[in-house]
C-alpha positions in Angstrom: 165.6 94.0 226.6 164.4 95.6 223.4 167.5 94.5 221.5 167.0 90.8 222.6 163.4 90.8 221.4 164.5 92.1 217.9 167.1 89.4 217.6 164.5 86.7 218.5 162.1 88.0 215.9 164.8 87.9 213.3 165.6 84.3 214.1 162.0 83.3 213.9 161.6 84.8 210.5 164.7 83.0 209.2 163.5 79.6 210.5 160.0 79.9 208.9 159.6 77.5 205.9 158.8 79.0 202.5 155.2 78.8 201.4 154.4 76.2 198.7 152.2 77.5 195.8 149.9 75.0 194.1 149.0 74.8 190.4 145.5 75.9 191.1 146.7 79.0 192.8 148.9 79.8 189.9 146.1 79.4 187.3 143.8 81.7 189.3 143.7 85.2 187.7 145.1 87.9 189.9 142.7 90.4 191.2 143.4 94.0 190.2 143.8 96.4 193.0 140.7 98.2 193.9 140.6 101.8 192.8 138.5 104.3 194.5 136.0 105.9 192.2 136.2 109.7 192.3 132.7 111.3 191.8 132.6 113.3 188.5 131.9 117.0 188.9 129.1 118.3 186.8 130.3 121.0 184.3 129.1 124.5 184.9 126.4 125.7 182.5 127.8 128.5 180.3 125.6 131.4 179.2 124.3 130.9 175.6 126.6 132.5 173.0 125.2 134.9 170.5 125.2 133.7 166.9 126.9 136.0 164.5 126.6 136.4 160.7 122.9 136.4 159.9 121.2 139.8 160.4 118.0 139.9 162.3 115.0 140.0 160.0 112.0 142.0 161.1 108.4 141.0 160.4 106.5 143.8 158.7 102.8 143.5 158.1 101.9 147.0 156.8 103.8 149.6 154.9 103.1 153.2 153.8 101.6 154.0 150.4 103.4 157.1 149.1 102.1 159.7 146.7 104.3 161.3 143.9 105.0 164.2 146.3 106.6 161.8 148.8 103.8 162.0 151.4 102.4 158.9 153.1 98.7 158.5 152.2 97.7 155.4 154.1 98.9 151.9 155.3 98.8 148.9 153.0 99.1 145.2 153.8 102.0 143.3 152.1 101.2 140.1 150.2 102.2 136.8 151.8 105.1 136.3 149.3 107.0 139.0 151.2 107.2 136.8 154.3 109.3 134.0 152.8 112.5 133.1 154.6 115.6 134.6 153.0 117.8 131.8 151.7 121.1 133.2 150.6 122.4 129.8 149.4 119.5 129.1 147.0 119.5 132.7 145.7 123.2 132.4 144.9 122.7 129.0 143.2 119.8 130.3 141.0 121.8 133.4 140.0 124.8 131.4 139.0 122.6 129.0 137.0 121.0 132.0 135.2 124.4 133.5 134.3 125.7 130.2 133.1 122.7 129.5 130.9 123.3 132.8 129.1 126.9 132.0 128.3 127.7 131.2 124.6 130.1 128.5 123.6 133.3 129.6 122.0 136.5 128.1 120.5 138.4 127.6 117.3 137.4 125.4 114.4 138.7 121.8 114.4 141.0 122.5 111.4 142.5 125.7 112.9 146.3 125.8 112.4 146.3 122.5 110.4 145.5 123.8 106.9 149.0 123.6 105.4 150.8 121.4 102.9 153.5 119.9 105.0 156.2 117.2 105.0 158.9 116.2 107.4 162.6 116.1 106.6 163.2 113.0 108.6 166.4 112.3 110.6 170.0 112.7 109.7 169.9 116.4 108.8 170.6 117.8 112.3 167.2 119.5 112.6 164.0 118.7 114.5 161.7 116.1 112.9 158.6 118.4 112.8 156.2 119.1 110.1 157.5 121.7 107.7 156.0 123.6 104.7 156.5 121.7 101.5 157.6 125.0 99.8 160.1 126.0 102.5 161.6 125.1 105.8 159.2 126.8 108.2 157.9 124.5 110.9 154.1 124.5 111.3 151.1 122.7 112.8 152.8 121.4 116.0 151.8 123.3 119.1 155.4 124.2 120.0 156.2 125.8 116.7 155.9 129.5 115.8 152.6 129.7 113.9 151.6 126.3 115.1 148.1 125.3 116.4 147.1 125.7 120.0 147.8 122.8 122.3 144.6 122.7 124.3 142.1 125.3 123.0 138.6 125.8 124.4 136.1 123.5 122.7 132.9 124.8 121.2 131.1 121.5 122.1 131.5 122.2 125.9 128.2 122.6 127.7 128.4 125.7 130.0 124.8 125.5 131.2 123.7 124.5 134.8 120.5 122.9 135.9 118.3 123.9 138.8 115.0 122.5 140.0 111.8 124.5 139.1 110.8 124.6 142.8 114.2 125.8 143.8 114.1 128.6 141.2 110.7 129.7 142.4 111.8 129.6 146.0 114.9 131.7 145.2 112.7 134.4 143.4 110.3 134.6 146.3 113.1 134.7 148.8 114.8 137.5 147.0 111.5 139.4 146.8 111.1 139.0 150.5 114.6 140.5 151.1 113.5 143.8 149.5 111.6 144.7 152.7 114.5 144.1 155.0 116.3 147.4 155.7 119.4 145.6 157.0 119.9 143.6 153.8 119.2 146.6 151.6 121.7 148.7 153.5 124.3 145.8 153.2 124.1 146.0 149.4 125.2 149.6 149.7 121.9 151.3 148.7 121.3 154.8 150.0 117.8 155.8 151.1 115.9 157.9 153.6 115.7 155.9 156.9 112.2 157.2 157.6 110.6 155.5 154.6 109.2 151.9 154.8 110.5 149.2 152.6 109.6 148.1 150.0 108.5 151.6 148.7 104.9 151.5 147.5 103.9 154.4 145.3 100.5 155.3 143.7 99.9 154.3 140.1 100.3 157.8 138.7 104.1 157.4 138.8 103.8 155.5 135.5 102.5 158.6 133.7 105.8 160.5 134.2 107.2 161.2 130.7 110.4 163.1 131.2 113.6 162.3 133.1 113.4 165.7 134.8 110.0 164.8 136.4 111.3 161.4 137.4 114.3 162.9 139.2 112.1 165.3 141.2 109.8 162.5 142.2 112.7 160.3 143.4 114.1 163.2 145.4 110.8 163.6 147.2 110.7 159.8 147.9 114.2 160.0 149.4 116.0 157.6 147.0 117.8 159.9 144.6 121.1 159.5 146.6 121.2 155.9 145.4 121.1 156.9 141.8 123.9 159.4 142.4 125.9 156.6 144.0 125.4 154.5 140.8 126.3 157.5 138.6 129.5 158.2 140.5 130.5 154.5 140.6 130.4 154.1 136.8 133.9 153.2 135.6 135.8 151.7 132.7 135.9 147.9 132.8 139.3 146.2 133.2 140.4 143.7 130.6 139.5 142.9 127.0 135.8 143.5 127.6 136.3 147.3 127.1 137.0 146.5 123.4 134.0 144.2 123.0 131.0 146.4 123.5 130.9 146.5 127.3 133.3 149.3 128.0 131.7 150.6 131.2 130.6 148.9 134.4 127.6 150.5 136.2 126.4 149.7 139.7 122.8 148.6 140.1 120.5 151.1 141.7 116.7 151.2 141.9 114.3 148.5 140.7 110.9 149.9 139.5 108.1 147.4 139.3 105.1 148.7 137.3 102.2 147.3 135.3 103.0 149.2 132.1 106.7 148.9 131.4 106.7 150.7 128.1 105.1 153.8 129.4 107.2 153.9 132.6 110.5 153.6 130.7 110.0 157.0 129.1 110.8 158.8 132.4 113.0 156.3 134.2 114.8 154.4 131.5 117.7 156.9 131.2 118.6 156.9 134.8 121.9 155.1 135.7 121.5 151.8 137.4 117.6 151.8 137.2 115.7 148.8 135.9 112.1 149.0 135.0 110.0 145.7 134.9 106.6 144.2 135.5 105.6 141.5 138.0 105.4 138.9 135.3 109.0 139.6 134.2 110.5 139.7 137.7 113.6 137.5 137.7 116.2 136.4 140.3 118.9 138.5 138.6 116.8 141.7 138.9 115.9 141.1 142.6 119.4 139.9 143.7 122.1 141.1 141.2 125.3 139.1 141.6 123.5 136.7 144.0 123.3 139.3 146.8 119.7 139.8 148.0 118.2 143.1 149.3 117.8 145.4 146.2 116.1 148.8 146.7 112.7 148.4 145.0 109.8 150.6 144.2 106.4 149.0 143.5 103.2 150.6 142.2 99.9 149.8 143.9 98.6 147.7 141.0 101.9 145.8 140.7 101.7 144.9 144.4 98.2 143.5 143.9 99.5 141.3 141.1 102.1 139.9 143.5 99.4 138.8 145.8 98.6 136.0 143.3 102.1 134.4 143.7 
């Protein structure tokens, strides 16, 4: 029975007439098959990543005032200029501009290598058609000749200077001054100092009265910064290159920066120490505060010099 029913259904399918499709049905756009929308899963929140590179800067409001004997006498408030944000990019730009503006132009004269009586032999003699001395056969003047001029020498008219805005230069100086209170930045520069002291080091005004280097060394030992001067002394080495023949034979690392009100008197005792710079608040520059464009120099201020910085 089942086989008969299958045969009957096959006959019915064969006898069915094909469906006729009209023009309107052809022109109708075909509907795209419906796709089930899968609900999007919300991404899991990841824990915040720690930013690397910039060291954490601590906010210091008061620092110790030290005596010549290295003992803390009392606490002193730092001026507002020491709380400027440390901008490494602006400091580097200001230092590069200061170095470029000190550079002197150099180069040969316009007639160098061309002051000869010359003539050319022309062609047909089996030699190069270059300028030759009138009284001989030596080739001169052309860059490829022995004794000829240079092809592309440095030009004295070149301008090596770089410009920087006044406000940017001031911001760089204040930013570098603020970096002197950060122990992390001072340590990154390689300075050696006693970790128990507060930065910047503030000393009483009597440090300016020191007249001999021997007294200056004993004072710095009591303050805990003499190791940094020993580091600069041991790091002194002969410069590589031609500079050793041009009046700059040795390279000396930078050590302590002493900021006083009377520079002439303070230089008597501290001027001969290796790597030590003595200056006043009026002559503070970006190159003294951040040598090479790297902020965080180990600095010692007198009490009166700190008061002058409060006007900045």
